[in-house]
Structure formats: structure tokens, C-alpha cells
C-alpha positions as CSV (number, residue, x, y, z in Angstrom):
1,M,-7.8,20.5,6.1
2,R,-7.3,18.2,9.1
3,T,-9.0,15.3,7.3
4,N,-6.7,15.7,4.3
5,L,-3.7,15.8,6.5
6,I,-4.7,12.4,8.1
7,R,-5.5,10.9,4.7
8,L,-2.6,12.1,2.7
9,F,0.3,12.7,5.1
10,N,-0.1,10.8,8.4
11,W,-1.7,7.6,7.1
12,P,1.5,5.5,7.5
13,V,1.8,6.7,11.1
14,M,-1.9,6.1,11.7
15,A,-1.6,2.6,10.2
16,L,1.2,1.7,12.6
17,L,-0.7,3.0,15.6
18,L,-3.7,1.0,14.5
19,T,-1.6,-2.1,14.2
20,L,-0.3,-1.6,17.7
21,F,-3.8,-0.9,19.1
22,A,-5.3,-3.9,17.3
23,A,-2.6,-6.3,18.7
24,R,-3.4,-5.1,22.2
25,C,-7.2,-4.8,21.8
26,F,-7.8,-8.2,20.3
27,G,-5.1,-10.1,22.2
28,Q,-2.6,-12.6,20.9
29,T,-4.8,-15.2,19.2
30,A,-4.0,-18.1,16.9
31,S,-6.3,-16.6,14.3
32,G,-5.1,-13.0,14.0
33,G,-2.6,-10.4,14.8
34,D,0.2,-11.6,12.6
35,V,2.0,-10.0,9.6
36,V,3.9,-12.6,7.6
37,M,6.9,-12.1,5.3
38,V,8.0,-14.8,2.8
39,L,11.6,-14.8,1.7
40,P,12.9,-16.4,-1.5
41,F,13.8,-20.0,-0.9
42,E,17.5,-21.1,-1.2
43,N,18.6,-23.4,-4.0
44,T,20.8,-26.1,-2.5
45,S,21.4,-28.0,-5.7
46,N,24.2,-27.4,-8.2
47,H,21.8,-26.2,-10.8
48,P,21.6,-22.4,-10.8
49,E,19.3,-22.4,-13.8
50,Y,16.6,-23.3,-11.3
51,N,17.2,-20.3,-9.1
52,W,13.9,-18.9,-10.3
53,V,12.1,-21.5,-8.3
54,G,13.1,-19.9,-5.0
55,E,11.7,-16.5,-6.1
56,S,8.5,-18.3,-7.2
57,F,7.8,-19.3,-3.6
58,A,8.2,-15.8,-2.3
59,D,5.9,-14.3,-4.9
60,S,3.3,-17.0,-4.9
61,L,3.0,-17.5,-1.2
62,A,2.7,-13.7,-0.7
63,E,-0.5,-13.9,-2.6
64,L,-1.8,-17.2,-1.3
65,L,-1.3,-16.3,2.4
66,N,-3.1,-13.0,2.1
67,K,-6.3,-14.1,3.9
68,P,-8.5,-12.4,6.6
69,G,-6.7,-12.3,9.9
70,L,-3.3,-12.4,8.4
71,L,-1.5,-9.5,6.7
72,V,1.2,-10.3,4.2
73,V,4.3,-8.3,3.3
74,S,4.0,-8.0,-0.5
75,S,6.9,-8.6,-2.9
76,D,7.2,-4.8,-3.4
77,E,7.3,-4.3,0.4
78,R,9.9,-7.0,0.7
79,E,12.0,-5.3,-1.9
80,L,11.8,-2.1,0.0
81,A,13.0,-3.8,3.2
82,Y,16.0,-5.2,1.3
83,Q,16.8,-1.6,0.1
84,R,16.5,-0.1,3.6
85,L,19.0,-2.6,4.9
86,R,21.1,-2.2,1.8
87,L,21.0,-5.9,1.0
88,P,21.2,-7.1,-2.6
89,E,17.9,-8.8,-3.5
90,T,19.8,-11.7,-5.0
91,V,21.3,-12.6,-1.6
92,I,19.7,-15.4,0.4
93,P,19.9,-14.0,4.0
94,S,21.0,-15.9,7.1
95,R,18.4,-16.6,9.7
96,A,19.6,-13.5,11.8
97,T,19.4,-11.3,8.7
98,A,16.0,-12.7,7.8
99,I,14.7,-11.6,11.2
100,K,16.2,-8.1,10.6
101,L,14.4,-8.0,7.3
102,A,11.1,-9.1,9.0
103,R,11.4,-6.4,11.6
104,E,12.2,-3.8,9.0
105,A,8.9,-4.8,7.3
106,K,7.0,-4.9,10.7
107,A,6.4,-8.7,10.2
108,S,5.8,-11.0,13.1
109,L,6.3,-14.2,11.1
110,I,8.7,-15.1,8.4
111,V,8.6,-18.1,6.0
112,I,12.0,-19.4,4.9
113,G,12.9,-22.5,3.0
114,T,15.4,-24.5,0.9
115,Y,14.9,-26.7,-2.1
116,S,16.8,-28.8,-4.5
117,V,16.0,-29.6,-8.1
118,T,17.0,-32.9,-9.8
119,P,16.8,-32.7,-13.6
120,A,15.7,-35.7,-15.6
121,E,18.6,-37.9,-16.6
122,D,18.1,-37.2,-20.3
123,N,18.3,-33.5,-19.7
124,S,21.4,-33.6,-17.5
125,K,23.4,-35.2,-20.2
126,F,23.1,-32.0,-22.3
127,E,23.3,-29.6,-19.4
128,S,26.5,-28.0,-20.6
129,S,24.8,-26.7,-23.8
130,K,22.7,-24.5,-21.6
131,T,19.8,-24.3,-24.1
132,E,16.3,-23.7,-22.8
133,K,15.1,-26.9,-24.3
134,D,17.7,-29.0,-22.5
135,K,17.0,-27.2,-19.2
136,S,13.3,-27.7,-19.5
137,S,11.6,-28.3,-16.2
138,A,9.1,-30.7,-17.7
139,E,10.6,-33.8,-16.1
140,A,12.6,-32.3,-13.3
141,Y,11.9,-33.0,-9.7
142,V,11.8,-30.5,-6.8
143,Q,12.2,-31.3,-3.1
144,L,11.7,-28.5,-0.5
145,T,11.8,-27.9,3.2
146,A,10.1,-24.8,4.7
147,R,9.7,-23.3,8.2
148,V,7.8,-20.5,9.8
149,I,9.7,-18.4,12.3
150,K,8.1,-16.3,15.0
151,V,10.2,-13.1,14.8
152,N,9.9,-11.8,18.3
153,E,10.7,-15.2,19.8
154,G,13.3,-16.2,17.2
155,R,12.0,-19.8,17.1
156,T,10.2,-22.0,14.6
157,L,6.4,-22.1,14.7
158,G,5.2,-25.2,16.4
159,Q,3.1,-26.5,19.3
160,M,3.5,-26.8,23.0
161,F,3.4,-30.3,24.4
162,E,3.8,-31.5,27.9
163,G,7.5,-31.5,28.5
164,G,8.6,-29.2,25.7
165,W,8.1,-27.4,22.4
166,A,7.7,-29.3,19.1
167,T,8.6,-27.3,16.0
168,R,6.9,-27.9,12.7
169,Q,8.8,-28.4,9.4
170,F,7.0,-28.6,6.1
171,D,8.4,-31.0,3.5
172,F,7.1,-31.4,0.0
173,G,8.3,-32.9,-3.2
174,G,7.0,-33.4,-6.7
175,P,7.6,-32.8,-10.4
176,L,8.6,-29.2,-11.2
177,T,5.6,-29.0,-13.5
178,D,3.5,-29.3,-10.3
179,L,5.4,-26.4,-8.6
180,Q,2.3,-24.2,-8.3
181,K,0.3,-27.1,-6.7
182,I,3.1,-27.3,-4.2
183,H,2.8,-23.6,-3.5
184,G,-0.9,-24.2,-2.8
185,R,-0.4,-27.1,-0.5
186,L,2.4,-25.3,1.4
187,A,0.2,-22.2,1.8
188,Y,-2.6,-24.3,3.2
189,Q,-0.4,-26.1,5.7
190,I,1.0,-22.8,7.0
191,L,-2.5,-21.3,7.4
192,Y,-3.8,-24.5,9.0
193,Q,-0.9,-24.5,11.5
194,R,-2.0,-21.1,12.7
195,D,-5.7,-21.7,12.6
196,P,-7.2,-25.2,12.2
197,A,-10.7,-23.7,11.7
198,L,-10.0,-22.5,8.2
199,P,-13.0,-21.6,6.1
200,F,-11.5,-23.1,2.9
201,S,-10.0,-26.4,1.8
202,Q,-6.5,-27.4,0.5
203,N,-8.0,-28.0,-2.9
204,Q,-9.3,-24.4,-3.0
205,L,-5.8,-23.1,-2.2
206,V,-4.3,-25.3,-4.9
207,Q,-6.9,-24.0,-7.4
208,E,-6.0,-20.4,-6.5
209,A,-2.2,-21.2,-6.8
210,T,-2.7,-22.7,-10.3
211,K,-4.8,-19.9,-11.9
212,V,-1.7,-18.9,-13.9
213,P,-0.6,-21.6,-16.3
214,Q,2.7,-23.2,-15.4
215,R,4.2,-22.4,-18.8
216,A,3.3,-18.7,-18.3
217,F,4.3,-18.6,-14.7
218,E,7.9,-19.9,-15.3
219,P,9.0,-17.2,-17.8
220,Y,7.4,-14.5,-15.6
221,V,9.4,-15.5,-12.6
222,K,12.6,-15.8,-14.7
223,A,12.0,-12.3,-16.0
224,V,11.6,-10.6,-12.6
225,L,14.9,-12.1,-11.5
226,L,16.8,-10.3,-14.3
227,S,18.0,-6.8,-14.0
228,E,15.5,-4.2,-15.0
229,R,17.2,-3.2,-18.2
230,D,18.1,-6.7,-19.4
231,S,16.6,-7.2,-22.9
232,R,15.8,-10.8,-22.1
233,R,13.3,-9.5,-19.5
234,A,11.0,-8.2,-22.3
235,N,11.2,-11.5,-24.2
236,Y,10.3,-13.6,-21.1
237,L,7.4,-11.3,-20.2
238,K,6.0,-11.3,-23.8
239,N,6.1,-15.1,-23.7
240,A,4.3,-15.2,-20.4
241,L,1.6,-12.8,-21.7
242,R,1.2,-14.8,-24.9
243,I,0.9,-18.2,-23.1
244,Y,-1.5,-16.8,-20.5
245,A,-3.7,-15.2,-23.2
246,D,-3.8,-18.4,-25.2
247,A,-4.9,-20.4,-22.2
248,N,-7.5,-17.8,-21.0
249,G,-9.3,-16.6,-24.0
250,G,-7.1,-13.6,-24.7
251,A,-7.1,-12.3,-21.1
252,T,-4.1,-10.3,-19.8
253,Y,-1.6,-11.7,-17.3
254,P,-1.6,-8.5,-15.1
255,Q,1.7,-9.0,-13.3
256,A,3.6,-9.6,-16.6
257,A,1.9,-6.6,-18.3
258,F,2.9,-4.4,-15.4
259,E,6.5,-5.5,-15.5
260,L,6.7,-5.1,-19.3
261,G,5.3,-1.6,-18.9
262,R,8.0,-0.8,-16.4
263,F,10.6,-2.2,-18.7
264,Y,9.5,0.1,-21.6
265,M,9.1,3.1,-19.3
266,L,12.7,2.7,-18.1
267,E,13.7,2.6,-21.8
268,G,11.8,5.8,-22.4
269,K,9.5,4.1,-24.8
270,W,6.3,5.7,-23.4
271,K,4.0,4.5,-26.2
272,D,4.8,0.9,-25.6
273,A,4.8,1.4,-21.8
274,T,1.3,2.9,-21.7
275,E,0.0,0.1,-23.9
276,Y,0.9,-2.4,-21.2
277,F,0.1,-0.3,-18.2
278,T,-3.5,0.3,-19.4
279,R,-4.1,-3.5,-19.7
280,L,-4.4,-3.7,-15.9
281,Q,-7.8,-3.6,-14.3
282,K,-8.8,-2.0,-10.9
283,K,-8.8,-5.4,-9.2
284,D,-5.3,-6.3,-10.4
285,P,-2.1,-6.1,-8.3
286,H,-0.1,-3.0,-9.2
287,Y,-3.1,-1.2,-10.6
288,A,-2.4,2.0,-8.8
289,E,1.2,2.2,-10.1
290,A,0.1,1.2,-13.6
291,A,-2.6,3.9,-13.7
292,F,-0.1,6.5,-12.4
293,Y,2.5,5.7,-15.0
294,A,0.0,5.4,-17.8
295,A,-1.2,8.9,-17.0
296,L,2.5,10.1,-17.0
297,G,3.1,8.4,-20.3
298,Y,0.0,9.8,-21.9
299,A,1.1,13.3,-20.7
300,K,4.6,12.9,-22.1
301,L,3.0,11.9,-25.4
302,G,0.8,15.0,-25.4
303,D,-2.5,13.0,-25.0
304,L,-3.8,14.9,-22.0
305,G,-7.4,13.6,-22.3
306,N,-6.3,10.0,-21.8
307,A,-3.9,11.1,-19.1
308,L,-6.7,12.7,-17.1
309,A,-8.9,9.7,-17.7
310,A,-6.2,7.5,-16.1
311,I,-5.3,9.5,-13.1
312,V,-8.5,11.3,-12.0
313,P,-10.3,8.1,-10.9
314,L,-7.1,6.9,-9.2
315,S,-7.0,10.0,-7.0
316,S,-10.1,9.0,-5.1
317,D,-8.9,5.4,-4.6
318,V,-5.3,6.1,-3.7
319,P,-5.1,9.6,-2.0
320,L,-1.4,10.3,-2.3
321,I,0.3,13.6,-2.8
322,G,2.2,12.5,-5.9
323,I,-1.1,11.4,-7.5
324,Y,-2.9,14.7,-6.6
325,N,0.1,16.7,-7.9
326,N,0.1,15.0,-11.3
327,A,-3.6,15.1,-11.7
328,G,-3.4,18.8,-11.0
329,A,-0.5,19.4,-13.3
330,I,-2.2,17.5,-16.2
331,A,-5.5,19.3,-15.7
332,L,-3.6,22.6,-15.6
333,Q,-1.8,21.9,-18.9
334,A,-5.0,20.8,-20.4
335,S,-6.8,24.0,-19.4
336,R,-4.0,26.0,-21.1
337,E,-4.5,24.1,-24.4
338,E,-8.4,24.1,-24.3
339,K,-10.1,26.5,-26.8
340,K,-13.6,26.6,-25.2
341,D,-13.9,29.1,-22.4
342,D,-16.2,26.9,-20.2
343,E,-14.1,23.8,-20.5
344,R,-10.9,25.8,-19.9
345,A,-12.4,27.2,-16.7
346,R,-13.6,23.8,-15.5
347,L,-10.1,22.2,-16.1
348,L,-8.4,25.1,-14.3
349,A,-10.8,24.8,-11.3
350,Q,-10.2,21.0,-11.3
351,S,-6.4,21.6,-11.3
352,T,-6.6,24.1,-8.5
353,S,-8.7,21.7,-6.4
354,F,-6.2,18.8,-6.8
355,L,-3.2,21.0,-6.1
356,A,-4.8,22.7,-3.1
357,R,-5.3,19.3,-1.4
358,A,-1.7,18.3,-2.2
359,A,-0.3,21.6,-0.9
360,E,-2.3,21.5,2.3
361,S,-0.8,18.1,3.1
362,S,2.8,18.8,2.0
363,S,4.2,22.0,3.5
364,D,7.7,21.3,2.3
365,D,7.3,20.0,-1.3
366,P,8.5,22.7,-3.7
367,L,7.2,20.8,-6.7
368,V,3.6,20.8,-5.4
369,H,3.7,24.4,-4.3
370,F,5.1,25.6,-7.6
371,N,2.3,23.9,-9.5
372,Y,-0.3,25.3,-7.1
373,A,1.2,28.8,-7.5
374,L,1.0,28.5,-11.2
375,A,-2.7,27.4,-11.0
376,L,-3.5,30.3,-8.7
377,F,-1.6,32.8,-11.0
378,L,-3.6,31.6,-14.0
379,S,-6.8,32.0,-11.9
380,G,-5.9,35.6,-11.2
381,K,-5.1,35.0,-7.5
382,Y,-1.8,36.8,-7.5
383,T,-1.3,37.3,-3.8
384,E,-2.0,33.6,-3.0
385,A,0.3,32.7,-5.9
386,A,3.2,34.8,-4.4
387,D,2.7,33.2,-1.0
388,Q,3.0,29.7,-2.5
389,L,6.2,30.6,-4.3
390,K,8.1,31.8,-1.2
391,P,8.9,28.3,0.1
392,V,9.8,27.2,-3.5
393,I,12.4,29.9,-3.9
394,A,13.7,29.3,-0.3
395,A,14.2,25.6,-1.2
396,D,16.0,26.5,-4.5
397,P,17.4,30.1,-4.9
398,R,18.2,29.2,-8.5
399,D,14.7,28.4,-9.6
400,G,14.3,30.7,-12.5
401,P,10.7,29.8,-13.5
402,A,9.6,30.3,-9.8
403,Y,11.2,33.7,-9.7
404,F,9.5,34.7,-13.0
405,I,6.0,33.8,-11.8
406,Y,6.8,35.4,-8.4
407,A,7.9,38.7,-10.1
408,K,4.8,38.9,-12.3
409,S,2.5,38.1,-9.3
410,L,4.1,41.0,-7.3
411,E,3.8,43.2,-10.3
412,K,0.1,42.5,-10.5
413,I,-0.5,43.3,-6.9
414,G,1.4,46.6,-7.0
415,K,4.7,45.8,-5.4
416,P,7.1,47.1,-8.1
417,E,10.4,47.2,-6.0
418,T,10.1,43.6,-4.8
419,A,8.9,42.6,-8.3
420,N,12.0,44.1,-9.9
421,A,14.3,42.3,-7.5
422,A,12.6,39.0,-8.3
423,D,12.7,39.8,-12.0
424,D,16.5,40.3,-11.7
425,Q,16.8,36.8,-10.3
426,A,14.6,35.4,-13.0
427,R,16.7,37.1,-15.6
428,R,19.8,35.4,-14.0
429,W,18.5,31.9,-13.6
430,L,15.8,31.4,-16.3
431,P,17.5,30.4,-19.6
432,T,14.4,31.3,-21.6
433,Y,13.9,34.6,-19.9
434,A,14.1,36.8,-23.0
435,K,11.4,34.7,-24.8
436,S,9.2,34.6,-21.7
437,Q,9.5,38.3,-21.1
438,T,8.6,39.2,-24.7
439,E,5.6,37.0,-24.5
440,W,4.6,38.6,-21.2
441,Q,4.9,42.1,-22.5
442,K,2.9,41.1,-25.6
443,S,0.0,39.1,-24.2
444,Q,0.4,39.0,-20.3
445,T,0.7,35.2,-20.5
446,V,3.3,32.7,-19.2
447,A,2.9,29.8,-21.7
448,G,6.6,29.1,-21.5
449,I,6.4,28.1,-17.9
450,S,5.2,24.5,-17.6
451,P,3.8,22.6,-14.6
452,R,6.0,20.0,-13.0
453,M,5.2,16.3,-13.0
454,R,6.2,13.7,-10.4
455,D,8.0,11.0,-12.4
456,V,8.1,8.4,-9.6
457,L,5.3,7.1,-7.4
458,N,6.5,6.2,-3.9
459,R,6.0,2.4,-3.8
460,D,6.3,2.5,0.0
461,D,3.2,4.8,0.2
462,V,1.3,2.7,-2.2
463,A,2.1,-0.5,-0.3
464,T,0.8,1.2,2.9
465,L,-2.5,2.2,1.4
466,V,-3.2,-0.6,-1.0
467,K,-2.8,-4.0,0.6
468,P,-2.9,-6.9,-1.8
469,G,-6.4,-8.5,-2.1
470,I,-8.2,-5.6,-0.2
471,S,-9.9,-3.1,-2.6
472,A,-11.6,0.0,-1.5
473,T,-14.9,-1.3,-2.8
474,S,-14.7,-4.8,-1.3
475,A,-13.4,-3.8,2.1
476,G,-16.6,-2.3,3.4
477,S,-19.0,-5.1,2.5
478,G,-16.6,-7.7,3.9
479,A,-16.1,-5.8,7.1
480,D,-19.9,-5.5,7.6
481,D,-20.4,-9.3,7.2
482,L,-17.6,-10.1,9.6
483,L,-18.9,-7.5,12.2
484,A,-22.4,-9.1,12.0
485,K,-20.8,-12.5,12.6
486,A,-18.8,-11.2,15.6
487,R,-22.0,-9.6,17.1
488,D,-23.8,-13.0,17.0
489,L,-20.8,-14.8,18.5
490,Y,-20.6,-12.2,21.3
491,Q,-24.2,-12.5,22.1
492,A,-23.9,-16.3,22.2
493,G,-21.0,-15.9,24.7
494,R,-18.5,-17.3,22.2
495,D,-15.9,-14.6,22.9
496,D,-12.8,-16.6,21.8
497,E,-14.4,-17.0,18.3
498,A,-15.6,-13.4,18.2
499,L,-12.2,-11.7,18.7
500,P,-10.6,-13.1,15.6
501,E,-13.5,-11.9,13.5
502,L,-13.2,-8.4,15.0
503,H,-9.5,-8.4,14.2
504,R,-10.3,-9.2,10.6
505,V,-12.8,-6.3,10.6
506,V,-10.2,-3.8,11.5
507,M,-7.7,-5.2,9.0
508,L,-10.3,-4.5,6.3
509,E,-11.7,-1.3,7.8
510,P,-9.2,0.3,10.3
511,T,-11.6,3.1,11.3
512,N,-14.5,0.8,12.4
513,A,-15.4,2.2,15.9
514,E,-18.0,-0.5,16.5
515,A,-15.5,-3.3,16.2
516,Y,-13.3,-1.7,18.9
517,L,-16.3,-1.1,21.1
518,L,-17.3,-4.8,20.8
519,S,-13.7,-5.8,21.5
520,G,-13.8,-3.6,24.6
521,R,-16.9,-5.4,25.8
522,I,-15.4,-8.8,25.3
523,N,-12.1,-8.0,27.0
524,Q,-14.0,-6.5,30.0
525,R,-16.1,-9.6,30.2
526,R,-12.9,-11.7,30.2
527,G,-11.3,-9.5,32.9
528,D,-8.6,-8.0,30.8
529,Q,-9.2,-4.4,31.7
530,E,-6.0,-3.0,29.9
531,A,-7.1,-4.5,26.6
532,A,-10.6,-3.3,27.1
533,I,-9.4,0.3,27.9
534,A,-7.2,0.3,24.8
535,A,-10.0,-0.9,22.5
536,L,-12.6,1.6,23.9
537,K,-10.2,4.5,23.6
538,T,-9.6,3.6,20.0
539,A,-13.4,3.4,19.4
540,I,-13.8,6.9,20.8
541,F,-10.8,8.1,18.7
542,W,-12.7,7.1,15.5
543,D,-16.2,8.1,16.8
544,P,-16.1,10.6,19.7
545,K,-19.9,10.4,20.1
546,L,-20.0,6.7,20.6
547,I,-21.7,7.0,24.0
548,D,-21.5,3.3,24.9
549,A,-17.7,3.4,24.8
550,H,-17.7,6.4,27.2
551,I,-20.1,4.7,29.6
552,L,-18.1,1.4,29.6
553,L,-14.8,3.2,30.2
554,G,-16.4,5.1,33.1
555,R,-17.5,1.8,34.6
556,I,-14.1,0.2,34.2
557,F,-12.2,3.2,35.8
558,L,-14.8,3.2,38.6
559,E,-14.2,-0.4,39.2
560,R,-10.4,0.2,39.3
561,G,-10.9,3.0,41.9
562,D,-9.9,5.8,39.5
563,R,-12.8,8.2,40.3
564,G,-11.2,11.0,38.3
565,E,-11.1,9.2,35.0
566,A,-14.5,7.7,35.7
567,T,-16.0,11.2,36.3
568,K,-14.4,12.4,33.1
569,Y,-16.1,9.7,31.0
570,A,-19.4,10.0,32.9
571,M,-19.5,13.8,32.1
572,S,-18.6,13.2,28.4
573,A,-21.4,10.6,28.2
574,M,-23.9,13.1,29.7
575,T,-22.8,15.7,27.2
576,I,-23.5,13.4,24.3
577,D,-27.0,12.4,25.6
578,S,-28.2,13.7,29.0
579,N,-31.3,11.5,28.8
580,N,-29.4,8.2,28.4
581,Q,-30.3,6.1,31.4
582,E,-27.0,4.3,31.6
583,A,-25.1,7.6,31.4
584,I,-27.4,8.9,34.3
585,A,-26.7,5.8,36.3
586,L,-22.9,6.2,35.8
587,Q,-23.1,9.9,36.8
588,R,-24.9,8.9,40.1
589,Q,-22.3,6.3,40.8
590,V,-19.3,8.6,40.4
591,T,-20.9,11.3,42.5
592,M,-21.7,8.9,45.4
593,G,-19.5,9.6,48.5
594,K,-18.3,13.0,47.3
595,N,-18.5,15.8,49.8
């Protein structure tokens, strides 16, 4: 149960603690420790038809800057920051407000910029007609200026020279048809400013930036700037999908497919929504949300088989309460409709397992506990079902279906008086009571009581667990390679190069105890005992039996003259392995001089 609580409920808190630990353990280096947020650039020209260009910088740079050693606030996380500060997303914030947004998103760097677009003379003559042809960006020219601001210091990123601080401003210009190339060049310059030893070239960044054809990219960005229910949104997105598919052998433009799925979902057109949601692959951005809503759509359409096929694999990759609840609810409904006894029992057991995990990690979620109670009731576990329904009824004293199941559970375990009282409440608050009661008396079933689905997946939780560019399958292998490189650098005495690699390890794999142990060794060797202690304690948190961390902590505290702490870690090391020679030596040292 404790493991589930950490994974499902406390992970945002744990992630924040790990970020703080990492910043202290690995020091403030040029190559790691930063979280960057990119804001939409401001259009300073008198051509509002090019406002989409500003959003394109925010979305594109958020992907291009997402490299090892640098965490990026995704477009979804940026949107949430705007919502928390109650700022309209169409507003270009002042520098002070930009810093507030960055702090809300836990960012240490923000990228801001301005741009102007000069349409070709031939197009400007017909600008008043406002047709798409006349506004074509084919011959327009864009000029931009960008800056990176260090949030805590409130100043522009730059370099320290003798006699002062020199800020760095990025200036680019070119045809608007080369906009994505400009994105790539700007991303490279920002990354290079932080870490000149980049493992990739500017050409590689430009290639990454231009993987979406310009003619598909432009309608996509225009679409996301429109309100969610604007009919033009669907037209732009369909154009983006068509152009992308034509240029890539029929492949799907994942971001456009996701947004089009959301458009149809908000319209209640679930058949169309699921068609686009299911086009996303596991490697694509927004895959988790797309799979969740595809499952929801299939369930609403009555296709429970496809609903389970969409959400069950997701539950192992993105362990969130909402996903477990819906997986359990869909499996529960599928079990009730299944004709074969063996398959019905399997589906019910699967449902109960999902809902148990969700209920363990959410003591105050009535929806989860109602579904778990219903699964337990159908499994014949009436006492447990009644216990699960108590907080549901307490949260909503007018919950007729909960009272009905509660009454029947009490009736089954031989508590007629309490059952009658609950039944009176069910009669009062359940509109279909007469039909449900008749069915109960006839066949002892509660088919009229349906499980409850979560209709919205918390995007904040998804953003916390699924960072762009870091998949569950790729994180492990990447972390292993980086850790091996860090070990080699440490053994060669190249500590300044090893620390950034270790920071990248914990960004990919936050529970890697060995990375923290190695960081502790490096910081001890550098004489930074506070950073060493923080790293070693974190290593022990993730692996309590990591004896080398206990021994090293004991030595550090002994060196600091804190014999009590040194003794504590010497004893814990001996408990782990009483034959370890380094642990025995530490034990002798801490006992010397004692009476």
C-alpha cells in the first residue's frame, strides 16, 4: 500500500523534493539544474494576421530545448500556469508577470521575445481583403529578438567579464517560409549559451525543427490559437493533417490529431473523437491523454472491448487515480455484460484490482470509492462494500445509488434496521428506485446502478509524470549510459564533467540511488560537505541498504566532529554487513576515545 501511495498520490510532492535535492546535490553548473519556460513572442508589427508566429516560438522551442540536463515547461504546463494566475492566454505578459508565470511553473529560466513581420509588397496592396491567399506568408519576412532571463536573479542570461556583466540578445531574420529553421537556430544558440560542449550541431537542431512541413505547421499553430469550439479550428487541423500525410507517406501529424480529437470530444461527437485519438502512438506527445479519452469515447459508444484495450496498457505507464478508476469502471461494466462465466469472473477481478489501487491512494474520492464498493458488492463482499460506501454517503447525503447499494449490502450481512434506514434514503433520492427495487426482489441484481467514469484527466498530473521526450522505456537505458559515462569521468578525476552527467541521470531516473552516491563522493572530494550530505541522504532514501553511502556519511560527520551522527551511520553500516572492512574501520574510529 505504501508503494501505491508514493506512486499515485505523492508523486508531485516527491518530484518537487527531488528537484530541490538535485539542485543541491549536483551544484549550480552551466550544464544542468535549470527548468526553462518559453513564452509566446510578442508581435510588434501592425499585422495581427501573423500573431500565430508568436505562439509558434513557444510551442516549437518547448520541444527543441528539451534535452538532457534541461527540463522544459511544456505548452500544457504553461497553459496551467496561466490558469493558476488567472491570466488570459492571449495576453503577452510584462517582464514582471513573465517572472511570476515562471515561478508558478517552477522554472529557473524564461525565454521571451518580440518579432515583426513585413509582408511582401504585392500582398500588402490587397491586405484589406483579408483572404488567406493575400495573407500568404510565402514571401513575408520576419525579424525577431529573443532573450533568456534568469528568474531568481531577474536579469538576462549572459557572461561575466572583467568590469561587468554582458547580457546576450539573440537576433534572427529571414523569410517566413524559413520560420522553423529560425526556431532551430535560436534553440541551438540558447543551448550553446548554457553549455558550449553540446553533443549535437546546429544543423541537427534545424533538422529536428523542420520535421513538420511548414505548410502543415502554419495551420496547426493557427488552429490552437482559436477558441476550443471555433469551427475554423477543425478546418485548420484537417488541413494540417492532410498536408503532413501527403509529405510523409500517409503518416499522422500527432499534435494535430490530438487537438482535432479534443475538438470533437467537446462537441460530443465521440465516434469522430476516438478516430483521431487512436491515431497517436506511444512515443507521441499527448499519448496518455489521447488513450484516456479514446477509452472514454469507446465506453460511451458501448464498445467496451476497445475501451479496455486503450486504457489497460496506459495504467502501467501513467499510474494516475483517474486512469485506474476508469479502467476499473470499464472492466466492471464489461463483466456485467459478459455471458461466459470464466471471462466474467476475470473481468470482475481485474476491475476490483484497479479500483482497490485507486481507493488505497485516494481516501477522499467518492467516485472511486463508489465504484470499488460496487465491484466488491458484485463479488459478494458485502461488509467491505458497505465500508467503502460510508465516505461516499458522507460526502453526498443525496446519493441515491450509493444508499441503494449500501442498503442491500447491510441486508446481506444481517443488519435489517440499518438497512431499512438506508433503504428509506434510497427511496427518497434514487429516481429509479421502484424499477431497481423490483429488479432486486426478482433476481437479487443491481443492473440499474452503473459505475462512474472520470470524464476529465488532470493535465497537471500528466505533465508531472510524463515529461516531453522522456518515455518509460527509454529513460532506463539512457540513464544507464549516462551513469556509466559519469563513473568513467569520476575515476579519471574529471569531476566537473561528471556532475552534469549525473544530473541528467536523475532527470531521466529520479530514483537512481547510485547517481546520488557518486555525486556525494564527488562533492566530498571537492570539499563541499553540505552537498555531499544531501546527495548521500537521498541515495539512502532510495536504497536504504546502500552501505557505501552509510559509510561515507559516517566519515563526513566524523570529520565534522559530529560523533553522534557518525556513530549512527557506522551502526547502520554494520547492520547491513558486519563483515564489511570499511564499516568495521569506521566503527573502530567512532569508538576511539569513548569512555
